[in-house]
C-alpha positions as CSV (number, residue, x, y, z in Angstrom):
1,M,51.7,-38.9,30.4
2,R,53.2,-35.4,31.4
3,P,50.9,-33.3,33.5
4,K,49.3,-30.4,31.8
5,Q,51.3,-27.2,33.5
6,Y,51.6,-23.8,31.3
7,N,52.7,-20.4,31.8
8,F,51.7,-17.8,29.3
9,S,55.2,-16.9,27.7
10,S,56.9,-20.2,28.0
11,H,57.2,-23.1,26.0
12,E,55.7,-21.3,22.9
13,F,53.6,-23.6,20.6
14,D,53.3,-26.4,23.0
15,F,49.6,-27.9,22.8
16,G,47.3,-29.9,24.1
17,I,44.1,-31.6,23.4
18,E,40.7,-32.4,24.9
19,E,38.2,-35.1,24.0
20,E,34.6,-35.5,24.7
21,F,32.6,-38.7,24.1
22,F,29.4,-40.2,24.3
23,L,28.9,-43.9,26.2
24,V,26.5,-45.7,24.3
25,D,25.0,-49.4,24.9
26,S,24.8,-51.8,22.3
27,C,21.4,-50.3,20.7
28,G,23.0,-47.0,20.9
29,N,21.8,-45.4,23.5
30,P,23.5,-43.1,26.1
31,A,24.5,-45.3,29.0
32,P,25.2,-43.3,32.4
33,V,28.4,-45.5,33.4
34,A,31.1,-42.8,33.4
35,D,31.4,-42.9,37.1
36,R,32.0,-46.9,37.0
37,I,34.4,-46.7,34.1
38,L,36.8,-44.1,35.6
39,K,36.7,-46.3,39.0
40,A,37.9,-49.1,36.8
41,L,40.9,-47.2,35.5
42,P,44.1,-46.2,37.5
43,A,43.2,-43.7,40.0
44,S,46.1,-41.0,39.0
45,L,44.4,-40.8,35.5
46,L,41.1,-39.4,37.6
47,S,43.6,-37.1,39.6
48,H,45.6,-35.7,37.0
49,K,42.2,-35.1,34.9
50,I,43.4,-37.3,32.1
51,V,40.4,-39.2,31.6
52,Y,37.7,-37.0,33.7
53,Y,33.9,-36.6,34.0
54,E,31.7,-34.3,31.7
55,F,28.6,-32.7,32.1
56,H,26.2,-35.6,31.7
57,K,26.8,-39.3,33.2
58,S,26.7,-41.0,29.6
59,Q,30.0,-38.7,28.8
60,I,33.4,-38.9,29.3
61,E,36.6,-36.6,28.5
62,I,39.9,-37.3,27.7
63,N,43.0,-35.0,28.1
64,T,46.5,-35.2,26.1
65,G,49.8,-34.1,28.0
66,I,51.4,-31.1,26.6
67,C,52.4,-32.1,23.3
68,E,55.5,-30.5,21.4
69,D,54.5,-31.6,17.9
70,I,51.6,-33.7,16.2
71,D,53.5,-37.3,17.0
72,D,53.1,-36.2,20.8
73,A,49.1,-35.5,20.3
74,R,48.8,-38.8,17.9
75,R,50.4,-41.1,20.4
76,D,48.5,-39.5,23.5
77,L,45.3,-39.9,21.7
78,K,46.0,-43.6,20.5
79,F,47.1,-44.3,23.8
80,L,44.0,-42.9,25.5
81,R,41.3,-43.7,23.3
82,G,42.4,-47.5,23.7
83,L,42.3,-46.9,27.3
84,V,38.9,-45.7,27.5
85,L,37.4,-48.4,25.0
86,D,38.6,-51.0,26.7
87,A,37.5,-50.1,30.1
88,A,34.2,-49.3,28.5
89,K,33.9,-52.5,26.9
90,D,33.7,-54.2,30.5
91,F,30.6,-52.3,30.9
92,G,29.3,-53.2,27.4
93,V,29.4,-49.6,26.0
94,T,31.2,-47.9,23.1
95,P,32.6,-44.4,23.6
96,V,31.6,-42.3,20.1
97,G,33.1,-39.2,18.9
98,I,30.3,-36.9,17.8
99,G,28.8,-33.8,18.4
100,T,25.4,-34.5,19.5
101,H,23.8,-37.5,20.1
102,P,21.4,-38.5,17.3
103,T,18.6,-39.9,19.4
104,A,19.1,-38.9,23.1
105,D,16.8,-36.5,24.9
106,W,18.7,-34.2,27.5
107,K,15.5,-34.3,29.4
108,I,16.0,-37.5,31.2
109,S,19.6,-37.4,30.6
110,E,21.4,-38.0,34.3
111,L,23.6,-35.1,35.2
112,N,27.0,-35.4,36.9
113,P,27.0,-33.8,40.6
114,Q,30.0,-32.1,39.9
115,Y,28.1,-29.7,37.5
116,A,24.9,-29.1,39.6
117,R,25.8,-25.8,40.6
118,N,25.8,-25.0,36.6
119,V,22.0,-26.2,36.4
120,V,21.2,-24.2,39.7
121,R,21.9,-21.3,38.3
122,R,20.9,-21.5,34.9
123,K,18.6,-24.3,34.5
124,Q,19.3,-24.3,30.5
125,M,22.2,-26.1,31.1
126,E,20.5,-29.3,31.2
127,A,20.3,-29.0,27.6
128,Y,24.2,-29.5,27.4
129,L,24.3,-33.0,26.3
130,T,27.0,-32.4,23.8
131,C,30.4,-33.2,22.9
132,G,33.1,-31.1,21.6
133,N,37.3,-30.9,20.9
134,H,39.1,-28.2,22.5
135,I,42.7,-27.3,21.8
136,H,45.0,-25.7,24.3
137,I,47.8,-24.1,22.8
138,S,50.8,-21.8,24.3
139,L,51.4,-18.9,23.6
140,R,53.3,-15.6,25.1
141,A,51.3,-13.3,27.2
142,K,52.2,-10.3,24.6
143,D,50.9,-12.5,21.9
144,I,47.8,-14.4,23.3
145,V,45.5,-11.3,22.8
146,K,46.3,-10.9,19.4
147,V,46.2,-14.0,18.0
148,I,42.6,-14.5,19.5
149,N,41.6,-11.1,18.1
150,A,42.7,-12.4,14.7
151,I,41.3,-16.0,14.9
152,R,37.6,-14.3,15.7
153,Y,37.5,-13.6,12.0
154,Y,38.5,-17.3,10.6
155,V,35.7,-19.2,13.1
156,P,32.9,-18.9,10.8
157,M,35.1,-20.7,8.3
158,V,36.4,-23.3,9.9
159,I,33.4,-24.5,11.9
160,P,31.9,-26.0,8.5
161,L,35.2,-28.4,8.4
162,A,34.4,-29.6,11.8
163,A,30.8,-29.9,11.7
164,N,29.8,-33.2,13.0
165,S,26.2,-32.7,14.9
166,P,23.3,-32.7,12.4
167,L,20.8,-34.5,14.7
168,W,19.2,-33.7,18.0
169,I,16.5,-36.1,19.8
170,G,15.9,-37.7,16.5
171,K,15.2,-35.2,14.4
172,E,17.2,-33.4,11.7
173,T,18.3,-29.8,12.6
174,G,18.6,-28.3,9.7
175,Y,22.3,-27.5,10.7
176,Q,25.6,-29.5,10.3
177,D,26.7,-28.2,13.8
178,Y,24.0,-28.0,15.8
179,R,25.8,-28.3,18.7
180,L,26.7,-25.0,18.7
181,K,23.1,-23.7,18.5
182,V,22.8,-26.0,21.6
183,V,25.6,-24.1,23.2
184,E,23.9,-21.3,22.6
185,I,20.4,-22.0,23.9
186,A,22.2,-23.0,26.8
187,H,23.0,-19.6,27.4
188,T,20.0,-17.6,26.7
189,L,20.4,-15.9,29.9
190,D,23.9,-14.6,29.0
191,K,25.0,-14.4,25.6
192,R,27.3,-12.2,26.1
193,Y,29.4,-15.2,27.8
194,A,29.3,-17.6,24.5
195,G,30.0,-17.8,20.9
196,L,32.4,-15.4,19.5
197,P,34.5,-13.4,22.3
198,P,34.8,-9.6,22.9
199,A,38.0,-7.9,21.1
200,L,39.6,-7.2,24.2
201,K,42.8,-5.5,24.3
202,N,45.1,-7.4,26.6
203,L,45.3,-10.0,28.9
204,E,44.5,-7.7,32.1
205,Q,41.0,-6.5,30.6
206,W,40.2,-10.4,30.4
207,N,41.4,-11.2,33.6
208,K,39.4,-8.5,35.0
209,L,36.5,-9.8,33.1
210,Y,36.6,-13.2,34.4
211,Q,37.1,-12.1,38.2
212,S,33.8,-9.9,37.7
213,K,31.9,-12.3,36.6
214,D,30.8,-15.6,39.0
215,I,29.4,-17.8,35.6
216,P,31.5,-20.2,33.5
217,M,32.5,-18.7,30.1
218,Y,32.0,-20.5,26.9
219,W,33.8,-18.6,24.3
220,D,34.7,-20.2,21.0
221,I,38.3,-18.9,21.8
222,R,39.4,-17.5,25.2
223,P,42.6,-17.2,27.4
224,N,42.7,-20.0,29.7
225,F,44.5,-18.6,32.8
226,K,44.3,-22.2,34.7
227,Y,46.7,-24.0,32.0
228,G,47.9,-20.4,30.3
229,T,46.9,-21.3,26.8
230,M,44.8,-19.8,24.5
231,E,41.9,-22.4,24.2
232,V,39.9,-23.1,20.9
233,R,36.5,-24.5,21.7
234,F,34.3,-24.0,18.8
235,L,35.1,-27.3,17.4
236,D,32.3,-30.6,17.5
237,Q,33.9,-33.8,18.7
238,Q,35.4,-35.9,15.9
239,P,35.1,-40.0,15.1
240,S,38.6,-40.5,14.2
241,I,41.9,-39.5,15.3
242,T,42.7,-38.8,11.9
243,D,40.1,-35.8,11.7
244,I,41.0,-34.3,15.1
245,I,44.7,-34.2,14.0
246,S,43.7,-32.5,10.9
247,L,41.5,-29.8,12.4
248,T,44.2,-29.3,15.2
249,T,47.1,-28.7,12.4
């Protein structure tokens, strides 16, 4: 696996994919065993965040390396999904790719301590029991904000293609993509930092905004200064690699 190291302006159109999964037992209930699975895998996967924690203990995340083409992505996803699936079997659970769990109640779900600060800042974040698919795309610094601003107009058209979260705590929600509603609800105190991003003019404006706010920013699309990418965040997690690859393409 190649480490994720990006800089704005280099290796244009390289990309990486993040996937989030629910861990469920034989009855389909969330199983808070992510920590045990991660400890059973090679330590380097955790230290490089190739396989990592998610917000709740019944979730797990995988991250591809830097991909030059779709074949790279497909190969990494197949390898990592298989790795997690095999490890999960030893604990009697299965990773499931869906945007929201059909029956899970976030009020009794166990949180990961790594995210406790978020919950202290916003109690609503406890409800963040969702799984998304995030795509990182490497772009030149002079182009990334232009691309983000252009993509903003297409987000409502792409969301239905990835919709995979119609149920919430055992009820039909009336939405095919209820995960995005959960995100909105979780950010009732700071809606300016979720949903469609503002149409800023350049990276300097984005950077100033990040530096001025001591809270996470969960916009549908955003510059990711850690990896030097444009991060697309509005897609529900998908059950199959074929679905993920189609949406990425």
